[in-house]
C-alpha distance (Angstrom), angle and dihedral (degrees) to the residues before:
residue distance angle dihedral
X1 . . .
X2 3.80 . .
X3 3.81 118.7 .
X4 3.81 119.4 -161.1
X5 3.77 129.7 -174.3
X6 3.82 127.8 174.2
X7 3.80 125.9 -148.3
X8 3.82 109.5 -124.3
X9 3.80 97.3 169.7
X10 3.83 119.9 7.2
X11 3.81 93.4 -168.3
X12 3.80 120.4 -145.0
X13 3.80 92.4 -28.5
X14 3.78 134.0 -16.2
X15 3.78 124.9 -179.7
X16 3.79 141.5 165.3
X17 3.81 111.8 -107.2
X18 3.80 140.6 167.3
X19 3.82 132.4 170.7
X20 3.81 90.0 -53.6
X21 3.77 135.3 -115.4
X22 3.77 125.1 -64.4
X23 3.77 130.8 -170.4
X24 3.79 96.1 45.1
X25 3.80 102.3 85.3
X26 3.81 93.4 95.8
X27 3.82 87.5 55.0
X28 3.81 92.8 50.3
X29 3.83 94.9 -103.4
X30 3.80 112.7 141.9
X31 3.80 122.2 -130.5
X32 3.84 95.8 -124.9
X33 3.82 113.7 168.1
X34 3.79 130.8 124.1
X35 3.79 120.4 -23.0
X36 3.83 94.1 -149.4
X37 3.80 107.7 43.2
X38 3.83 92.3 174.2
X39 3.83 94.6 61.5
X40 3.81 91.9 38.1
X41 3.82 94.8 52.3
X42 3.80 91.6 47.1
X43 3.81 92.7 50.5
X44 3.81 91.6 53.5
X45 3.79 92.5 43.7
X46 3.80 92.8 51.7
X47 3.83 93.6 54.1
X48 3.81 91.2 43.5
X49 3.80 99.0 -109.6
X50 3.77 125.3 149.2
X51 3.78 116.7 -101.2
X52 3.80 110.0 -87.2
X53 3.81 96.6 30.2
X54 3.84 109.9 146.4
X55 3.80 119.3 -100.5
X56 3.79 138.2 177.2
X57 3.79 117.4 -94.1
X58 3.82 106.7 -155.6
X59 3.81 119.7 -165.9
X60 3.80 119.7 -149.5
X61 3.81 98.7 -12.0
X62 3.85 119.1 -108.8
X63 3.82 87.8 126.3
X64 3.81 130.1 145.8
X65 3.81 133.3 178.2
X66 3.82 135.9 179.9
X67 3.82 123.6 -142.3
X68 3.82 117.1 -133.2
X69 3.82 97.3 172.5
X70 3.83 127.1 18.7
X71 3.78 113.8 -74.3
X72 3.80 138.1 175.8
X73 3.80 115.1 -138.5
X74 3.78 141.3 174.1
X75 3.81 127.2 -167.9
X76 3.81 122.0 -157.3
X77 3.80 137.8 162.2
X78 3.80 126.4 55.8
X79 3.80 120.2 41.9
X80 3.78 101.4 -99.3
X81 3.79 136.2 155.3
X82 3.80 106.9 -107.7
X83 3.80 124.6 -165.8
X84 3.79 133.9 -175.8
X85 3.80 110.8 -159.4
X86 3.84 88.1 -18.1
X87 3.83 90.5 -54.5
X88 3.79 117.1 122.8
X89 3.82 112.2 -106.8
X90 3.78 133.0 -177.5
X91 3.76 131.7 -114.1
X92 3.82 120.1 -126.6
X93 3.83 91.8 36.6
X94 3.80 133.8 98.3
X95 3.81 123.7 -116.8
X96 3.78 132.4 -169.2
X97 3.81 108.4 -137.8
X98 3.79 123.7 -165.0
X99 3.79 132.9 -152.6
X100 3.81 110.8 -63.3
X101 3.80 94.8 20.9
X102 3.78 118.7 132.2
X103 3.79 127.4 -151.7
X104 3.79 119.1 -160.1
X105 3.80 135.9 -174.7
X106 3.79 120.1 -160.1
X107 3.81 123.9 -151.5
X108 3.79 115.3 -56.5
X109 3.79 115.3 -96.3
X110 3.82 96.0 -169.2
X111 3.77 125.6 7.3
X112 3.78 122.3 14.9
X113 3.83 110.2 -123.3
X114 3.79 131.5 67.6
X115 3.80 127.7 -172.2
X116 3.79 123.5 -147.8
X117 3.79 115.5 -164.1
X118 3.81 119.0 -163.1
X119 3.79 116.1 -156.2
X120 3.79 115.7 -116.6
X121 3.78 141.7 26.5
X122 3.80 111.3 -42.3
X123 3.80 119.2 -129.3
X124 3.79 135.4 -165.6
X125 3.81 97.5 32.7
X126 3.79 130.4 116.0
X127 3.79 124.7 -103.2
X128 3.81 124.3 -160.9
X129 3.81 126.2 175.4
X130 3.79 90.0 -6.2
X131 3.82 93.9 -55.8
X132 3.81 135.5 100.3
X133 3.82 92.2 -158.3
X134 3.78 115.6 134.3
X135 3.80 115.1 -120.5
X136 3.80 105.8 -175.7
X137 3.80 93.8 -172.6
X138 3.80 93.4 56.3
X139 3.83 93.4 30.8
X140 3.80 93.4 -130.5
X141 3.80 134.5 131.0
X142 3.80 131.2 18.8
X143 3.80 112.8 39.0
X144 3.81 105.4 -10.3
X145 3.80 90.3 -41.4
X146 3.80 94.6 -69.3
X147 3.77 139.8 112.8
X148 3.80 114.9 -91.8
X149 3.79 119.0 -97.5
X150 3.78 139.6 -168.9
X151 3.80 111.5 -63.7
X152 3.82 97.3 26.7
X153 3.82 111.4 136.2
X154 3.80 121.1 -152.1
X155 3.81 123.1 -159.2
X156 3.80 135.6 -165.4
X157 3.81 135.4 175.9
X158 3.80 114.5 -130.7
X159 3.78 138.2 164.8
X160 3.78 111.4 -108.4
X161 3.78 112.6 -127.4
X162 3.77 142.2 99.0
X163 3.80 113.3 -23.5
X164 3.78 118.9 -134.4
X165 3.82 112.9 -124.1
X166 3.77 114.4 -157.3
X167 3.80 112.4 -136.9
X168 3.80 98.4 174.2
X169 3.80 123.8 127.5
X170 3.80 107.0 -133.4
X171 3.79 119.3 -133.7
X172 3.79 114.3 -178.8
X173 3.84 137.0 129.2
X174 3.82 86.3 -114.8
X175 3.81 91.9 74.7
X176 3.79 94.6 50.9
X177 3.80 90.5 50.2
X178 3.80 90.6 46.9
X179 3.81 92.3 66.3
X180 3.81 97.0 37.7
X181 3.79 121.7 100.7
X182 3.81 88.4 -149.0
X183 3.81 114.1 60.0
X184 3.81 115.0 -159.0
X185 3.81 115.9 -154.3
X186 3.79 130.3 176.9
X187 3.80 119.1 -122.4
X188 3.79 133.5 -164.8
X189 3.81 112.2 -152.0
X190 3.80 119.1 -117.2
X191 2.89 175.5 -35.2
X192 3.83 92.4 -166.8
X193 3.82 102.1 18.1
X194 3.83 88.7 129.0
X195 3.83 88.2 68.4
X196 3.82 90.2 70.2
X197 3.79 132.1 73.4
X198 3.80 118.6 -117.0
X199 3.81 86.7 -111.9
X200 3.81 89.4 53.3
X201 3.80 92.3 52.1
X202 3.81 91.5 46.8
X203 3.81 89.5 49.7
X204 3.79 91.3 51.7
X205 3.81 93.8 53.6
X206 3.80 98.7 36.5
X207 3.82 100.2 48.8
X208 3.79 133.1 69.5
X209 3.80 117.2 -127.6
X210 3.79 124.2 -150.1
X211 3.80 120.0 -134.4
X212 3.82 111.2 -124.6
X213 3.80 132.3 -144.4
X214 3.82 90.9 -109.8
X215 3.82 90.4 72.1
X216 3.80 119.3 113.8
X217 3.81 143.1 150.4
X218 3.82 90.0 -62.2
X219 3.78 95.8 56.2
X220 3.79 147.2 -24.1
X221 3.79 110.7 -117.1
X222 3.78 113.9 -152.1
X223 3.79 134.4 -167.9
X224 3.77 130.2 -155.0
X225 3.78 139.4 93.5
X226 3.80 110.3 -5.5
X227 3.80 118.3 -107.4
X228 3.79 109.2 -128.8
X229 3.81 122.5 -127.6
X230 3.79 123.9 -154.3
X231 3.79 90.8 -135.8
X232 3.81 131.4 -29.3
X233 3.82 125.1 2.8
X234 3.81 89.9 -144.8
X235 3.81 124.9 100.4
X236 3.77 136.5 166.7
X237 3.80 104.9 -78.7
X238 3.79 114.7 -93.0
X239 3.80 137.9 167.5
X240 3.81 121.1 -61.8
X241 3.81 118.0 -146.9
X242 3.81 124.1 -156.6
X243 3.82 105.5 -82.8
X244 3.81 97.5 22.8
X245 3.81 112.5 149.1
X246 3.78 114.4 -139.7
X247 3.80 121.4 -163.8
X248 3.83 111.3 -159.8
X249 3.79 125.4 -169.6
X250 3.80 95.7 -73.3
X251 3.80 90.7 60.2
X252 3.83 93.9 -123.4
X253 3.84 114.4 133.6
X254 3.82 122.5 -119.6
X255 3.82 116.4 -165.3
X256 3.79 110.0 -151.8
X257 3.81 114.1 -133.7
X258 3.83 141.2 -177.0
X259 3.83 99.7 -55.5
X260 3.83 94.5 41.3
X261 3.79 120.7 139.2
X262 3.79 115.7 -96.7
X263 3.83 96.3 -117.3
X264 3.79 136.6 18.6
X265 3.80 141.1 -173.8
X266 3.81 102.3 -141.8
X267 3.79 125.0 97.8
X268 3.81 115.8 -96.7
X269 3.79 114.8 -144.8
X270 3.80 94.5 -170.3
X271 3.79 148.7 -36.9
X272 3.81 129.2 -105.9
X273 3.82 110.9 -123.9
X274 3.80 111.2 -107.6
X275 3.82 92.6 -120.3
X276 3.83 89.0 65.9
X277 3.82 97.9 45.3
X278 3.86 92.7 92.5
X279 3.82 87.7 60.5
X280 3.81 90.0 56.8
X281 3.81 91.0 45.5
X282 3.81 88.6 61.9
X283 3.82 95.8 46.7
X284 3.80 114.4 114.0
X285 3.82 132.8 -162.2
X286 3.80 108.5 -72.4
X287 3.81 94.1 30.5
X288 3.79 117.9 116.4
X289 3.80 128.3 -128.8
X290 3.81 122.1 -147.7
X291 3.80 117.3 -167.4
X292 3.81 118.7 -143.4
X293 3.80 116.2 -158.3
X294 3.81 117.8 -132.9
X295 3.79 134.6 175.6
X296 3.78 133.9 -133.7
X297 3.81 91.7 -96.9
X298 3.81 90.3 62.4
X299 3.79 95.1 55.1
X300 3.81 93.6 79.3
X301 3.80 90.9 56.8
X302 3.80 90.7 48.2
X303 3.82 91.4 49.1
X304 3.81 89.2 52.7
X305 3.80 88.9 51.1
X306 3.79 90.6 53.2
X307 3.81 91.4 48.4
X308 3.80 89.4 51.1
X309 3.79 90.8 54.3
X310 3.79 91.7 49.6
X311 3.79 91.8 49.4
X312 3.79 89.1 48.8
X313 3.79 88.6 58.4
X314 3.82 94.2 47.7
X315 3.80 96.9 43.4
X316 3.81 101.0 48.1
X317 3.81 109.0 138.8
X318 3.82 107.0 163.8
X319 3.80 94.9 99.8
X320 3.76 138.6 125.7
X321 3.79 131.9 -169.0
X322 3.78 130.2 -102.1
X323 3.80 107.7 -142.3
X324 3.81 96.9 -179.1
X325 3.80 141.4 -11.3
X326 3.83 128.0 -146.5
X327 3.79 137.4 167.5
X328 3.82 125.4 -138.1
X329 3.79 135.7 -176.4
X330 3.81 114.5 -142.2
X331 3.81 126.2 -166.2
X332 3.80 115.4 -152.5
X333 3.83 117.9 173.5
X334 3.80 90.7 -23.5
X335 3.79 91.5 -50.9
X336 3.81 116.3 121.9
X337 3.81 119.7 -142.7
X338 3.80 127.2 -173.6
X339 3.81 112.3 -145.6
X340 3.80 130.2 -167.8
X341 3.83 108.6 -155.3
X342 3.80 122.5 -169.6
X343 3.79 127.1 -171.7
X344 3.80 108.5 -137.7
X345 3.77 132.6 -168.2
X346 3.82 118.1 -107.4
X347 3.80 113.0 -89.6
């Protein structure tokens, strides 16, 4: 069955992303991909997609789309008011939408990025180096390598049948961090920690840094107490992993994110562990970042934590089935109410 959904309002920025592209760094091709892999993986899992299926990454909310052919969606990520045909809907759940239905996201209340998964195999989008991720700088992936705009129509092939509704209550440190104005992330020192004074390293771990408005998918620019170098901040250019923290000459940290360049010539004081990158992806200007120092011996525990989260996604069982979905308008004492009614299987 063919699903079709049209973008009515893309919001601040909306793009097609997946896990990103690998194998192109030595050719100068950025990784790209989703900023918040936790929310993205959950969205795909909830609608029953395979890991790595493309999804919409929506920045800042203010998004609206119109359904042309039945589609199953799930929206995760930032805390945002979500409505289907003006009826309040919930994040982190799947919905079966019919022709003429509209889904809308208001401005984000906490966090800054939402992910909309569409059930099925996407069609009509560009693939480069085994990834559909949009890289606007290189103009590759997604729809002609650009952000989505009003009038774009997205399509997916899916098997019509009962839709799985997720009824699980989510308990994860991610959600506590999502609503906090101070995001705590764990950092492993290196590879150029010897370029900084002991005072500089202490400053980095003992101060809170504010995220600035110049932050984007390439990097989060922070401001706060300057981190002191021993000599020059410049090095011979080397590779930059996702989460690397550069310290240029002004001493203000820059955390390198999904669309970062492949190499850079500034000293890197440390790298944020990958498990905590989704927390940074949801940071917004005015939020503060606190860096927590860890050692090599703690990485194994953190890797086990990440594996536990992934297994939690794959092994979710508290689900029921949506048999059908209809909308009604009810008039009670001259008050009009829009209702979304779903027929569920017995549980």
